Every structure is written in structure tokens, then in C-alpha cells.
All heavy atoms as atom14 arrays in JSON, in Angstrom:
{
  "sequence": "MPPAKDATCTYATDWTAAKLRWQLTADRAEAKAKAKALQRIAKSCAEATVQHKPAP",
  "atom14_mask": [
    [1, 1, 1, 1, 1, 1, 1, 1, 0, 0, 0, 0, 0, 0],
    [1, 1, 1, 1, 1, 1, 1, 0, 0, 0, 0, 0, 0, 0],
    [1, 1, 1, 1, 1, 1, 1, 0, 0, 0, 0, 0, 0, 0],
    [1, 1, 1, 1, 1, 0, 0, 0, 0, 0, 0, 0, 0, 0],
    [1, 1, 1, 1, 1, 1, 1, 1, 1, 0, 0, 0, 0, 0],
    [1, 1, 1, 1, 1, 1, 1, 1, 0, 0, 0, 0, 0, 0],
    [1, 1, 1, 1, 1, 0, 0, 0, 0, 0, 0, 0, 0, 0],
    [1, 1, 1, 1, 1, 1, 1, 0, 0, 0, 0, 0, 0, 0],
    [1, 1, 1, 1, 1, 1, 0, 0, 0, 0, 0, 0, 0, 0],
    [1, 1, 1, 1, 1, 1, 1, 0, 0, 0, 0, 0, 0, 0],
    [1, 1, 1, 1, 1, 1, 1, 1, 1, 1, 1, 1, 0, 0],
    [1, 1, 1, 1, 1, 0, 0, 0, 0, 0, 0, 0, 0, 0],
    [1, 1, 1, 1, 1, 1, 1, 0, 0, 0, 0, 0, 0, 0],
    [1, 1, 1, 1, 1, 1, 1, 1, 0, 0, 0, 0, 0, 0],
    [1, 1, 1, 1, 1, 1, 1, 1, 1, 1, 1, 1, 1, 1],
    [1, 1, 1, 1, 1, 1, 1, 0, 0, 0, 0, 0, 0, 0],
    [1, 1, 1, 1, 1, 0, 0, 0, 0, 0, 0, 0, 0, 0],
    [1, 1, 1, 1, 1, 0, 0, 0, 0, 0, 0, 0, 0, 0],
    [1, 1, 1, 1, 1, 1, 1, 1, 1, 0, 0, 0, 0, 0],
    [1, 1, 1, 1, 1, 1, 1, 1, 0, 0, 0, 0, 0, 0],
    [1, 1, 1, 1, 1, 1, 1, 1, 1, 1, 1, 0, 0, 0],
    [1, 1, 1, 1, 1, 1, 1, 1, 1, 1, 1, 1, 1, 1],
    [1, 1, 1, 1, 1, 1, 1, 1, 1, 0, 0, 0, 0, 0],
    [1, 1, 1, 1, 1, 1, 1, 1, 0, 0, 0, 0, 0, 0],
    [1, 1, 1, 1, 1, 1, 1, 0, 0, 0, 0, 0, 0, 0],
    [1, 1, 1, 1, 1, 0, 0, 0, 0, 0, 0, 0, 0, 0],
    [1, 1, 1, 1, 1, 1, 1, 1, 0, 0, 0, 0, 0, 0],
    [1, 1, 1, 1, 1, 1, 1, 1, 1, 1, 1, 0, 0, 0],
    [1, 1, 1, 1, 1, 0, 0, 0, 0, 0, 0, 0, 0, 0],
    [1, 1, 1, 1, 1, 1, 1, 1, 1, 0, 0, 0, 0, 0],
    [1, 1, 1, 1, 1, 0, 0, 0, 0, 0, 0, 0, 0, 0],
    [1, 1, 1, 1, 1, 1, 1, 1, 1, 0, 0, 0, 0, 0],
    [1, 1, 1, 1, 1, 0, 0, 0, 0, 0, 0, 0, 0, 0],
    [1, 1, 1, 1, 1, 1, 1, 1, 1, 0, 0, 0, 0, 0],
    [1, 1, 1, 1, 1, 0, 0, 0, 0, 0, 0, 0, 0, 0],
    [1, 1, 1, 1, 1, 1, 1, 1, 1, 0, 0, 0, 0, 0],
    [1, 1, 1, 1, 1, 0, 0, 0, 0, 0, 0, 0, 0, 0],
    [1, 1, 1, 1, 1, 1, 1, 1, 0, 0, 0, 0, 0, 0],
    [1, 1, 1, 1, 1, 1, 1, 1, 1, 0, 0, 0, 0, 0],
    [1, 1, 1, 1, 1, 1, 1, 1, 1, 1, 1, 0, 0, 0],
    [1, 1, 1, 1, 1, 1, 1, 1, 0, 0, 0, 0, 0, 0],
    [1, 1, 1, 1, 1, 0, 0, 0, 0, 0, 0, 0, 0, 0],
    [1, 1, 1, 1, 1, 1, 1, 1, 1, 0, 0, 0, 0, 0],
    [1, 1, 1, 1, 1, 1, 0, 0, 0, 0, 0, 0, 0, 0],
    [1, 1, 1, 1, 1, 1, 0, 0, 0, 0, 0, 0, 0, 0],
    [1, 1, 1, 1, 1, 0, 0, 0, 0, 0, 0, 0, 0, 0],
    [1, 1, 1, 1, 1, 1, 1, 1, 1, 0, 0, 0, 0, 0],
    [1, 1, 1, 1, 1, 0, 0, 0, 0, 0, 0, 0, 0, 0],
    [1, 1, 1, 1, 1, 1, 1, 0, 0, 0, 0, 0, 0, 0],
    [1, 1, 1, 1, 1, 1, 1, 0, 0, 0, 0, 0, 0, 0],
    [1, 1, 1, 1, 1, 1, 1, 1, 1, 0, 0, 0, 0, 0],
    [1, 1, 1, 1, 1, 1, 1, 1, 1, 1, 0, 0, 0, 0],
    [1, 1, 1, 1, 1, 1, 1, 1, 1, 0, 0, 0, 0, 0],
    [1, 1, 1, 1, 1, 1, 1, 0, 0, 0, 0, 0, 0, 0],
    [1, 1, 1, 1, 1, 0, 0, 0, 0, 0, 0, 0, 0, 0],
    [1, 1, 1, 1, 1, 1, 1, 0, 0, 0, 0, 0, 0, 0]
  ],
  "atom14_positions": [
    [[-23.25, 12.05, 19.56], [-23.13, 10.99, 20.53], [-24.53, 10.59, 21.0], [-25.41, 11.42, 21.09], [-22.3, 11.48, 21.71], [-20.85, 11.78, 21.39], [-19.94, 10.43, 20.63], [-20.04, 9.19, 21.87], [0.0, 0.0, 0.0], [0.0, 0.0, 0.0], [0.0, 0.0, 0.0], [0.0, 0.0, 0.0], [0.0, 0.0, 0.0], [0.0, 0.0, 0.0]],
    [[-24.68, 9.31, 21.32], [-25.98, 8.87, 21.81], [-26.26, 9.46, 23.19], [-25.34, 9.7, 23.97], [-25.83, 7.34, 21.88], [-24.37, 7.1, 21.93], [-23.7, 8.24, 21.24], [0.0, 0.0, 0.0], [0.0, 0.0, 0.0], [0.0, 0.0, 0.0], [0.0, 0.0, 0.0], [0.0, 0.0, 0.0], [0.0, 0.0, 0.0], [0.0, 0.0, 0.0]],
    [[-27.54, 9.69, 23.48], [-27.87, 10.27, 24.79], [-27.63, 9.3, 25.95], [-27.38, 9.74, 27.06], [-29.35, 10.63, 24.67], [-29.86, 9.82, 23.55], [-28.7, 9.55, 22.63], [0.0, 0.0, 0.0], [0.0, 0.0, 0.0], [0.0, 0.0, 0.0], [0.0, 0.0, 0.0], [0.0, 0.0, 0.0], [0.0, 0.0, 0.0], [0.0, 0.0, 0.0]],
    [[-27.69, 8.0, 25.7], [-27.47, 7.01, 26.76], [-25.97, 6.83, 26.99], [-25.24, 6.44, 26.07], [-28.11, 5.67, 26.38], [0.0, 0.0, 0.0], [0.0, 0.0, 0.0], [0.0, 0.0, 0.0], [0.0, 0.0, 0.0], [0.0, 0.0, 0.0], [0.0, 0.0, 0.0], [0.0, 0.0, 0.0], [0.0, 0.0, 0.0], [0.0, 0.0, 0.0]],
    [[-25.51, 7.14, 28.19], [-24.08, 7.05, 28.5], [-23.51, 5.65, 28.27], [-22.37, 5.49, 27.86], [-23.82, 7.46, 29.95], [-24.09, 8.91, 30.23], [-23.0, 9.77, 29.69], [-23.22, 11.22, 30.09], [-22.4, 12.13, 29.37], [0.0, 0.0, 0.0], [0.0, 0.0, 0.0], [0.0, 0.0, 0.0], [0.0, 0.0, 0.0], [0.0, 0.0, 0.0]],
    [[-24.31, 4.61, 28.52], [-23.8, 3.24, 28.36], [-23.66, 2.84, 26.89], [-23.11, 1.78, 26.59], [-24.68, 2.24, 29.12], [-26.12, 2.21, 28.64], [-26.58, 3.19, 28.02], [-26.79, 1.2, 28.9], [0.0, 0.0, 0.0], [0.0, 0.0, 0.0], [0.0, 0.0, 0.0], [0.0, 0.0, 0.0], [0.0, 0.0, 0.0], [0.0, 0.0, 0.0]],
    [[-24.09, 3.68, 25.96], [-23.95, 3.37, 24.53], [-22.76, 4.09, 23.9], [-22.45, 3.86, 22.73], [-25.23, 3.75, 23.81], [0.0, 0.0, 0.0], [0.0, 0.0, 0.0], [0.0, 0.0, 0.0], [0.0, 0.0, 0.0], [0.0, 0.0, 0.0], [0.0, 0.0, 0.0], [0.0, 0.0, 0.0], [0.0, 0.0, 0.0], [0.0, 0.0, 0.0]],
    [[-22.07, 4.91, 24.66], [-20.98, 5.72, 24.12], [-19.85, 4.88, 23.54], [-19.4, 5.12, 22.42], [-20.43, 6.68, 25.19], [-21.5, 7.52, 25.63], [-19.3, 7.53, 24.66], [0.0, 0.0, 0.0], [0.0, 0.0, 0.0], [0.0, 0.0, 0.0], [0.0, 0.0, 0.0], [0.0, 0.0, 0.0], [0.0, 0.0, 0.0], [0.0, 0.0, 0.0]],
    [[-19.38, 3.89, 24.25], [-18.28, 3.06, 23.77], [-18.68, 2.27, 22.53], [-17.92, 2.15, 21.57], [-17.77, 2.14, 24.87], [-17.01, 3.03, 26.25], [0.0, 0.0, 0.0], [0.0, 0.0, 0.0], [0.0, 0.0, 0.0], [0.0, 0.0, 0.0], [0.0, 0.0, 0.0], [0.0, 0.0, 0.0], [0.0, 0.0, 0.0], [0.0, 0.0, 0.0]],
    [[-19.89, 1.74, 22.54], [-20.38, 0.99, 21.38], [-20.46, 1.9, 20.17], [-20.03, 1.53, 19.07], [-21.77, 0.37, 21.68], [-21.64, -0.5, 22.79], [-22.3, -0.39, 20.49], [0.0, 0.0, 0.0], [0.0, 0.0, 0.0], [0.0, 0.0, 0.0], [0.0, 0.0, 0.0], [0.0, 0.0, 0.0], [0.0, 0.0, 0.0], [0.0, 0.0, 0.0]],
    [[-20.99, 3.09, 20.35], [-21.09, 4.04, 19.24], [-19.7, 4.36, 18.69], [-19.48, 4.35, 17.48], [-21.78, 5.32, 19.7], [-21.78, 6.4, 18.65], [-22.74, 6.42, 17.65], [-20.79, 7.39, 18.64], [-22.73, 7.41, 16.68], [-20.77, 8.37, 17.67], [-21.75, 8.37, 16.69], [-21.72, 9.34, 15.72], [0.0, 0.0, 0.0], [0.0, 0.0, 0.0]],
    [[-18.76, 4.65, 19.56], [-17.41, 5.04, 19.13], [-16.71, 3.9, 18.39], [-16.08, 4.13, 17.36], [-16.58, 5.48, 20.32], [0.0, 0.0, 0.0], [0.0, 0.0, 0.0], [0.0, 0.0, 0.0], [0.0, 0.0, 0.0], [0.0, 0.0, 0.0], [0.0, 0.0, 0.0], [0.0, 0.0, 0.0], [0.0, 0.0, 0.0], [0.0, 0.0, 0.0]],
    [[-16.82, 2.69, 18.89], [-16.17, 1.56, 18.21], [-16.87, 1.24, 16.9], [-16.2, 0.93, 15.9], [-16.1, 0.31, 19.11], [-17.41, -0.04, 19.55], [-15.2, 0.52, 20.3], [0.0, 0.0, 0.0], [0.0, 0.0, 0.0], [0.0, 0.0, 0.0], [0.0, 0.0, 0.0], [0.0, 0.0, 0.0], [0.0, 0.0, 0.0], [0.0, 0.0, 0.0]],
    [[-18.19, 1.32, 16.86], [-18.91, 1.07, 15.61], [-18.59, 2.13, 14.55], [-18.41, 1.82, 13.38], [-20.43, 1.03, 15.84], [-20.88, -0.21, 16.57], [-20.07, -1.15, 16.76], [-22.07, -0.25, 16.97], [0.0, 0.0, 0.0], [0.0, 0.0, 0.0], [0.0, 0.0, 0.0], [0.0, 0.0, 0.0], [0.0, 0.0, 0.0], [0.0, 0.0, 0.0]],
    [[-18.51, 3.38, 14.96], [-18.18, 4.47, 14.04], [-16.78, 4.26, 13.46], [-16.57, 4.37, 12.25], [-18.25, 5.81, 14.78], [-17.97, 6.99, 13.91], [-18.86, 7.68, 13.13], [-16.7, 7.62, 13.71], [-18.22, 8.69, 12.47], [-16.88, 8.68, 12.8], [-15.42, 7.38, 14.21], [-15.84, 9.5, 12.39], [-14.39, 8.2, 13.8], [-14.61, 9.25, 12.89]],
    [[-15.83, 3.92, 14.33], [-14.46, 3.69, 13.89], [-14.37, 2.48, 12.96], [-13.7, 2.53, 11.92], [-13.53, 3.5, 15.1], [-13.64, 4.66, 15.94], [-12.09, 3.31, 14.69], [0.0, 0.0, 0.0], [0.0, 0.0, 0.0], [0.0, 0.0, 0.0], [0.0, 0.0, 0.0], [0.0, 0.0, 0.0], [0.0, 0.0, 0.0], [0.0, 0.0, 0.0]],
    [[-15.06, 1.41, 13.3], [-15.04, 0.2, 12.46], [-15.63, 0.48, 11.08], [-15.11, 0.0, 10.07], [-15.81, -0.92, 13.15], [0.0, 0.0, 0.0], [0.0, 0.0, 0.0], [0.0, 0.0, 0.0], [0.0, 0.0, 0.0], [0.0, 0.0, 0.0], [0.0, 0.0, 0.0], [0.0, 0.0, 0.0], [0.0, 0.0, 0.0], [0.0, 0.0, 0.0]],
    [[-16.69, 1.27, 11.02], [-17.3, 1.6, 9.72], [-16.33, 2.42, 8.87], [-16.19, 2.18, 7.66], [-18.61, 2.36, 9.92], [0.0, 0.0, 0.0], [0.0, 0.0, 0.0], [0.0, 0.0, 0.0], [0.0, 0.0, 0.0], [0.0, 0.0, 0.0], [0.0, 0.0, 0.0], [0.0, 0.0, 0.0], [0.0, 0.0, 0.0], [0.0, 0.0, 0.0]],
    [[-15.66, 3.38, 9.48], [-14.68, 4.18, 8.74], [-13.56, 3.3, 8.19], [-13.15, 3.44, 7.05], [-14.08, 5.27, 9.63], [-14.98, 6.42, 9.94], [-15.21, 7.28, 8.73], [-14.89, 8.72, 9.01], [-15.25, 9.61, 7.89], [0.0, 0.0, 0.0], [0.0, 0.0, 0.0], [0.0, 0.0, 0.0], [0.0, 0.0, 0.0], [0.0, 0.0, 0.0]],
    [[-13.09, 2.36, 9.01], [-12.02, 1.46, 8.57], [-12.51, 0.49, 7.51], [-11.83, 0.28, 6.49], [-11.46, 0.69, 9.77], [-10.71, 1.52, 10.81], [-10.44, 0.69, 12.06], [-9.42, 2.06, 10.21], [0.0, 0.0, 0.0], [0.0, 0.0, 0.0], [0.0, 0.0, 0.0], [0.0, 0.0, 0.0], [0.0, 0.0, 0.0], [0.0, 0.0, 0.0]],
    [[-13.67, -0.12, 7.73], [-14.2, -1.13, 6.8], [-14.35, -0.56, 5.39], [-13.96, -1.18, 4.41], [-15.54, -1.65, 7.28], [-16.22, -2.6, 6.29], [-17.52, -3.16, 6.85], [-18.28, -3.87, 5.86], [-18.09, -5.13, 5.5], [-17.13, -5.83, 6.06], [-18.84, -5.7, 4.59], [0.0, 0.0, 0.0], [0.0, 0.0, 0.0], [0.0, 0.0, 0.0]],
    [[-14.9, 0.62, 5.29], [-15.19, 1.2, 3.98], [-14.11, 2.18, 3.53], [-14.27, 2.84, 2.51], [-16.56, 1.88, 4.02], [-17.64, 0.89, 4.31], [-18.29, 0.69, 5.5], [-18.14, -0.11, 3.43], [-19.17, -0.35, 5.4], [-19.11, -0.86, 4.13], [-17.89, -0.44, 2.1], [-19.8, -1.92, 3.57], [-18.59, -1.49, 1.53], [-19.53, -2.21, 2.25]],
    [[-12.99, 2.22, 4.26], [-11.87, 3.1, 3.94], [-12.34, 4.53, 3.69], [-11.95, 5.19, 2.73], [-11.1, 2.56, 2.73], [-10.5, 1.2, 2.98], [-9.78, 0.64, 1.78], [-9.62, 1.29, 0.75], [-9.33, -0.6, 1.89], [0.0, 0.0, 0.0], [0.0, 0.0, 0.0], [0.0, 0.0, 0.0], [0.0, 0.0, 0.0], [0.0, 0.0, 0.0]],
    [[-13.21, 5.0, 4.59], [-13.76, 6.34, 4.46], [-12.74, 7.36, 4.94], [-12.03, 7.14, 5.91], [-15.05, 6.47, 5.28], [-16.17, 5.51, 4.87], [-17.34, 5.65, 5.83], [-16.61, 5.77, 3.44], [0.0, 0.0, 0.0], [0.0, 0.0, 0.0], [0.0, 0.0, 0.0], [0.0, 0.0, 0.0], [0.0, 0.0, 0.0], [0.0, 0.0, 0.0]],
    [[-12.68, 8.44, 4.25], [-11.77, 9.51, 4.62], [-12.52, 10.56, 5.44], [-13.74, 10.52, 5.55], [-11.17, 10.18, 3.37], [-12.23, 10.7, 2.57], [-10.36, 9.17, 2.56], [0.0, 0.0, 0.0], [0.0, 0.0, 0.0], [0.0, 0.0, 0.0], [0.0, 0.0, 0.0], [0.0, 0.0, 0.0], [0.0, 0.0, 0.0], [0.0, 0.0, 0.0]],
    [[-11.77, 11.46, 5.99], [-12.35, 12.56, 6.75], [-11.7, 13.86, 6.28], [-10.49, 13.89, 6.03], [-12.09, 12.37, 8.24], [0.0, 0.0, 0.0], [0.0, 0.0, 0.0], [0.0, 0.0, 0.0], [0.0, 0.0, 0.0], [0.0, 0.0, 0.0], [0.0, 0.0, 0.0], [0.0, 0.0, 0.0], [0.0, 0.0, 0.0], [0.0, 0.0, 0.0]],
    [[-12.51, 14.88, 6.15], [-11.9, 16.17, 5.82], [-11.18, 16.69, 7.07], [-11.28, 16.13, 8.14], [-12.93, 17.16, 5.29], [-14.01, 17.55, 6.29], [-13.78, 17.39, 7.51], [-15.06, 18.01, 5.85], [0.0, 0.0, 0.0], [0.0, 0.0, 0.0], [0.0, 0.0, 0.0], [0.0, 0.0, 0.0], [0.0, 0.0, 0.0], [0.0, 0.0, 0.0]],
    [[-10.44, 17.75, 6.9], [-9.6, 18.26, 7.97], [-10.41, 18.61, 9.23], [-10.0, 18.3, 10.35], [-8.85, 19.49, 7.48], [-7.62, 19.81, 8.26], [-6.89, 20.95, 7.61], [-6.31, 20.49, 6.34], [-5.06, 20.67, 6.0], [-4.26, 21.34, 6.78], [-4.6, 20.22, 4.86], [0.0, 0.0, 0.0], [0.0, 0.0, 0.0], [0.0, 0.0, 0.0]],
    [[-11.56, 19.23, 9.05], [-12.39, 19.63, 10.2], [-12.91, 18.4, 10.94], [-12.9, 18.37, 12.18], [-13.55, 20.5, 9.74], [0.0, 0.0, 0.0], [0.0, 0.0, 0.0], [0.0, 0.0, 0.0], [0.0, 0.0, 0.0], [0.0, 0.0, 0.0], [0.0, 0.0, 0.0], [0.0, 0.0, 0.0], [0.0, 0.0, 0.0], [0.0, 0.0, 0.0]],
    [[-13.38, 17.39, 10.2], [-13.89, 16.18, 10.85], [-12.76, 15.46, 11.58], [-12.93, 15.02, 12.71], [-14.53, 15.23, 9.85], [-15.04, 13.97, 10.51], [-15.49, 12.88, 9.56], [-15.19, 12.94, 8.36], [-16.13, 11.93, 10.05], [0.0, 0.0, 0.0], [0.0, 0.0, 0.0], [0.0, 0.0, 0.0], [0.0, 0.0, 0.0], [0.0, 0.0, 0.0]],
    [[-11.63, 15.35, 10.93], [-10.5, 14.64, 11.53], [-10.09, 15.3, 12.85], [-9.86, 14.62, 13.85], [-9.33, 14.6, 10.56], [0.0, 0.0, 0.0], [0.0, 0.0, 0.0], [0.0, 0.0, 0.0], [0.0, 0.0, 0.0], [0.0, 0.0, 0.0], [0.0, 0.0, 0.0], [0.0, 0.0, 0.0], [0.0, 0.0, 0.0], [0.0, 0.0, 0.0]],
    [[-10.02, 16.6, 12.86], [-9.61, 17.32, 14.06], [-10.64, 17.15, 15.18], [-10.3, 16.82, 16.31], [-9.42, 18.8, 13.74], [-8.87, 19.61, 14.88], [-8.61, 21.05, 14.45], [-8.06, 21.86, 15.6], [-7.81, 23.24, 15.2], [0.0, 0.0, 0.0], [0.0, 0.0, 0.0], [0.0, 0.0, 0.0], [0.0, 0.0, 0.0], [0.0, 0.0, 0.0]],
    [[-11.91, 17.33, 14.85], [-12.97, 17.24, 15.85], [-13.13, 15.81, 16.37], [-13.23, 15.58, 17.57], [-14.28, 17.74, 15.28], [0.0, 0.0, 0.0], [0.0, 0.0, 0.0], [0.0, 0.0, 0.0], [0.0, 0.0, 0.0], [0.0, 0.0, 0.0], [0.0, 0.0, 0.0], [0.0, 0.0, 0.0], [0.0, 0.0, 0.0], [0.0, 0.0, 0.0]],
    [[-13.17, 14.84, 15.46], [-13.39, 13.46, 15.86], [-12.19, 12.9, 16.61], [-12.35, 12.13, 17.54], [-13.69, 12.57, 14.64], [-15.02, 12.85, 14.0], [-16.15, 12.4, 14.87], [-17.46, 12.57, 14.14], [-18.61, 12.19, 14.91], [0.0, 0.0, 0.0], [0.0, 0.0, 0.0], [0.0, 0.0, 0.0], [0.0, 0.0, 0.0], [0.0, 0.0, 0.0]],
    [[-10.99, 13.25, 16.21], [-9.81, 12.72, 16.88], [-9.81, 13.13, 18.35], [-9.57, 12.3, 19.23], [-8.54, 13.21, 16.19], [0.0, 0.0, 0.0], [0.0, 0.0, 0.0], [0.0, 0.0, 0.0], [0.0, 0.0, 0.0], [0.0, 0.0, 0.0], [0.0, 0.0, 0.0], [0.0, 0.0, 0.0], [0.0, 0.0, 0.0], [0.0, 0.0, 0.0]],
    [[-10.11, 14.38, 18.62], [-10.14, 14.84, 20.01], [-11.26, 14.15, 20.78], [-11.08, 13.71, 21.91], [-10.32, 16.35, 20.07], [-9.07, 17.1, 19.7], [-9.26, 18.59, 19.86], [-7.97, 19.31, 19.51], [-8.09, 20.75, 19.72], [0.0, 0.0, 0.0], [0.0, 0.0, 0.0], [0.0, 0.0, 0.0], [0.0, 0.0, 0.0], [0.0, 0.0, 0.0]],
    [[-12.43, 14.04, 20.15], [-13.57, 13.4, 20.82], [-13.29, 11.92, 21.07], [-13.55, 11.41, 22.16], [-14.83, 13.56, 19.98], [0.0, 0.0, 0.0], [0.0, 0.0, 0.0], [0.0, 0.0, 0.0], [0.0, 0.0, 0.0], [0.0, 0.0, 0.0], [0.0, 0.0, 0.0], [0.0, 0.0, 0.0], [0.0, 0.0, 0.0], [0.0, 0.0, 0.0]],
    [[-12.74, 11.23, 20.08], [-12.47, 9.8, 20.25], [-11.39, 9.55, 21.3], [-11.47, 8.58, 22.05], [-12.08, 9.16, 18.91], [-13.23, 8.99, 17.94], [-12.7, 8.51, 16.58], [-14.27, 8.01, 18.46], [0.0, 0.0, 0.0], [0.0, 0.0, 0.0], [0.0, 0.0, 0.0], [0.0, 0.0, 0.0], [0.0, 0.0, 0.0], [0.0, 0.0, 0.0]],
    [[-10.41, 10.42, 21.37], [-9.38, 10.27, 22.41], [-9.99, 10.43, 23.79], [-9.69, 9.68, 24.71], [-8.26, 11.28, 22.2], [-7.38, 10.95, 21.01], [-6.39, 12.05, 20.7], [-6.43, 13.14, 21.26], [-5.49, 11.77, 19.77], [0.0, 0.0, 0.0], [0.0, 0.0, 0.0], [0.0, 0.0, 0.0], [0.0, 0.0, 0.0], [0.0, 0.0, 0.0]],
    [[-10.88, 11.4, 23.93], [-11.55, 11.63, 25.22], [-12.44, 10.44, 25.58], [-12.41, 9.95, 26.71], [-12.4, 12.9, 25.13], [-13.12, 13.26, 26.4], [-13.92, 14.55, 26.29], [-14.63, 14.75, 25.05], [-15.81, 14.18, 24.75], [-16.39, 13.37, 25.6], [-16.4, 14.43, 23.6], [0.0, 0.0, 0.0], [0.0, 0.0, 0.0], [0.0, 0.0, 0.0]],
    [[-13.18, 9.93, 24.61], [-14.08, 8.8, 24.85], [-13.29, 7.53, 25.16], [-13.65, 6.76, 26.03], [-14.99, 8.59, 23.63], [-15.95, 9.77, 23.48], [-15.76, 7.28, 23.74], [-16.62, 9.84, 22.13], [0.0, 0.0, 0.0], [0.0, 0.0, 0.0], [0.0, 0.0, 0.0], [0.0, 0.0, 0.0], [0.0, 0.0, 0.0], [0.0, 0.0, 0.0]],
    [[-12.2, 7.31, 24.43], [-11.41, 6.09, 24.59], [-10.89, 5.92, 26.01], [-10.74, 4.79, 26.48], [-10.25, 6.08, 23.6], [0.0, 0.0, 0.0], [0.0, 0.0, 0.0], [0.0, 0.0, 0.0], [0.0, 0.0, 0.0], [0.0, 0.0, 0.0], [0.0, 0.0, 0.0], [0.0, 0.0, 0.0], [0.0, 0.0, 0.0], [0.0, 0.0, 0.0]],
    [[-10.66, 7.0, 26.7], [-10.17, 6.91, 28.07], [-11.15, 6.18, 28.98], [-10.75, 5.52, 29.93], [-9.9, 8.31, 28.63], [-8.69, 8.96, 28.02], [-8.47, 10.34, 28.59], [-7.27, 11.0, 27.92], [-7.05, 12.36, 28.42], [0.0, 0.0, 0.0], [0.0, 0.0, 0.0], [0.0, 0.0, 0.0], [0.0, 0.0, 0.0], [0.0, 0.0, 0.0]],
    [[-12.44, 6.29, 28.67], [-13.44, 5.6, 29.5], [-13.9, 4.28, 28.89], [-14.81, 3.65, 29.4], [-14.65, 6.52, 29.71], [-15.28, 6.79, 28.49], [0.0, 0.0, 0.0], [0.0, 0.0, 0.0], [0.0, 0.0, 0.0], [0.0, 0.0, 0.0], [0.0, 0.0, 0.0], [0.0, 0.0, 0.0], [0.0, 0.0, 0.0], [0.0, 0.0, 0.0]],
    [[-13.26, 3.85, 27.8], [-13.65, 2.62, 27.1], [-12.47, 1.64, 27.04], [-12.18, 1.07, 25.98], [-14.13, 2.94, 25.69], [-15.54, 4.03, 25.6], [0.0, 0.0, 0.0], [0.0, 0.0, 0.0], [0.0, 0.0, 0.0], [0.0, 0.0, 0.0], [0.0, 0.0, 0.0], [0.0, 0.0, 0.0], [0.0, 0.0, 0.0], [0.0, 0.0, 0.0]],
    [[-11.81, 1.46, 28.15], [-10.6, 0.63, 28.16], [-10.85, -0.8, 27.7], [-9.96, -1.44, 27.14], [-10.0, 0.63, 29.56], [0.0, 0.0, 0.0], [0.0, 0.0, 0.0], [0.0, 0.0, 0.0], [0.0, 0.0, 0.0], [0.0, 0.0, 0.0], [0.0, 0.0, 0.0], [0.0, 0.0, 0.0], [0.0, 0.0, 0.0], [0.0, 0.0, 0.0]],
    [[-12.05, -1.31, 27.88], [-12.36, -2.68, 27.51], [-12.84, -2.8, 26.06], [-13.03, -3.91, 25.55], [-13.44, -3.25, 28.44], [-13.03, -3.26, 29.91], [-11.82, -4.14, 30.17], [-11.78, -5.26, 29.63], [-10.93, -3.71, 30.93], [0.0, 0.0, 0.0], [0.0, 0.0, 0.0], [0.0, 0.0, 0.0], [0.0, 0.0, 0.0], [0.0, 0.0, 0.0]],
    [[-13.05, -1.69, 25.39], [-13.59, -1.71, 24.02], [-12.52, -2.09, 23.01], [-11.36, -1.71, 23.15], [-14.18, -0.35, 23.67], [0.0, 0.0, 0.0], [0.0, 0.0, 0.0], [0.0, 0.0, 0.0], [0.0, 0.0, 0.0], [0.0, 0.0, 0.0], [0.0, 0.0, 0.0], [0.0, 0.0, 0.0], [0.0, 0.0, 0.0], [0.0, 0.0, 0.0]],
    [[-12.93, -2.84, 22.0], [-12.04, -3.24, 20.92], [-12.73, -2.97, 19.59], [-13.89, -3.32, 19.41], [-11.72, -4.75, 21.0], [-11.14, -5.02, 22.28], [-10.77, -5.17, 19.91], [0.0, 0.0, 0.0], [0.0, 0.0, 0.0], [0.0, 0.0, 0.0], [0.0, 0.0, 0.0], [0.0, 0.0, 0.0], [0.0, 0.0, 0.0], [0.0, 0.0, 0.0]],
    [[-12.02, -2.34, 18.68], [-12.57, -2.1, 17.34], [-12.23, -3.29, 16.47], [-11.06, -3.65, 16.33], [-11.98, -0.81, 16.72], [-12.48, -0.62, 15.3], [-12.32, 0.39, 17.59], [0.0, 0.0, 0.0], [0.0, 0.0, 0.0], [0.0, 0.0, 0.0], [0.0, 0.0, 0.0], [0.0, 0.0, 0.0], [0.0, 0.0, 0.0], [0.0, 0.0, 0.0]],
    [[-13.26, -3.92, 15.93], [-13.08, -5.05, 15.04], [-13.76, -4.72, 13.73], [-14.88, -4.21, 13.71], [-13.67, -6.32, 15.63], [-13.03, -6.74, 16.92], [-13.67, -7.97, 17.52], [-14.63, -8.5, 17.01], [-13.12, -8.42, 18.62], [0.0, 0.0, 0.0], [0.0, 0.0, 0.0], [0.0, 0.0, 0.0], [0.0, 0.0, 0.0], [0.0, 0.0, 0.0]],
    [[-13.07, -5.02, 12.62], [-13.68, -4.75, 11.31], [-13.12, -5.71, 10.28], [-12.04, -6.27, 10.45], [-13.45, -3.31, 10.88], [-12.05, -3.08, 10.37], [-10.97, -2.97, 11.21], [-11.57, -2.95, 9.12], [-9.89, -2.78, 10.49], [-10.21, -2.75, 9.23], [0.0, 0.0, 0.0], [0.0, 0.0, 0.0], [0.0, 0.0, 0.0], [0.0, 0.0, 0.0]],
    [[-13.88, -5.9, 9.24], [-13.43, -6.66, 8.08], [-13.42, -5.68, 6.92], [-14.34, -4.89, 6.76], [-14.39, -7.79, 7.75], [-14.41, -8.91, 8.76], [-15.36, -9.98, 8.29], [-15.46, -11.1, 9.31], [-16.4, -12.13, 8.89], [0.0, 0.0, 0.0], [0.0, 0.0, 0.0], [0.0, 0.0, 0.0], [0.0, 0.0, 0.0], [0.0, 0.0, 0.0]],
    [[-12.39, -5.75, 6.08], [-12.39, -4.88, 4.9], [-13.62, -5.19, 4.03], [-14.04, -6.35, 3.93], [-11.1, -5.24, 4.18], [-10.22, -5.8, 5.26], [-11.15, -6.5, 6.2], [0.0, 0.0, 0.0], [0.0, 0.0, 0.0], [0.0, 0.0, 0.0], [0.0, 0.0, 0.0], [0.0, 0.0, 0.0], [0.0, 0.0, 0.0], [0.0, 0.0, 0.0]],
    [[-14.17, -4.16, 3.44], [-15.33, -4.35, 2.56], [-14.9, -5.13, 1.33], [-13.76, -5.01, 0.87], [-15.9, -3.0, 2.16], [0.0, 0.0, 0.0], [0.0, 0.0, 0.0], [0.0, 0.0, 0.0], [0.0, 0.0, 0.0], [0.0, 0.0, 0.0], [0.0, 0.0, 0.0], [0.0, 0.0, 0.0], [0.0, 0.0, 0.0], [0.0, 0.0, 0.0]],
    [[-15.82, -5.92, 0.79], [-15.49, -6.7, -0.42], [-15.24, -5.83, -1.62], [-15.6, -4.74, -1.74], [-16.72, -7.57, -0.64], [-17.75, -7.13, 0.32], [-17.14, -6.14, 1.25], [0.0, 0.0, 0.0], [0.0, 0.0, 0.0], [0.0, 0.0, 0.0], [0.0, 0.0, 0.0], [0.0, 0.0, 0.0], [0.0, 0.0, 0.0], [0.0, 0.0, 0.0]]
  ]
}
């Protein structure tokens, strides 16, 4: 996570959009760790929206 608190929502939405855009998978450990972290972060990012375009 970025050290600047005001960058947390941007980082989380950008990370999620990149995973979706490139159809990246996650191994079991990453999925478990990231899912919990993203759920915790999302609670403070009510205004954030993940936008992505599928990769060509």
C-alpha cells in the first residue's frame, strides 16, 4: 500500500482495474490476502469506482 493515506483508494481501484483489464489470475495465497485487504479498504472508499476496458 502507498504510504500516503489519500492515495489508498486510487491504488486499490487501479490495482483492481489492471487485474480485470488483463484478466490476471491470483494464486490462492494472493486471493485470500488481497480479498481481505480490499474489503477493508473498500469500506473507506465509498466514492471510488473501478473502471476498466478489456485489453485488446
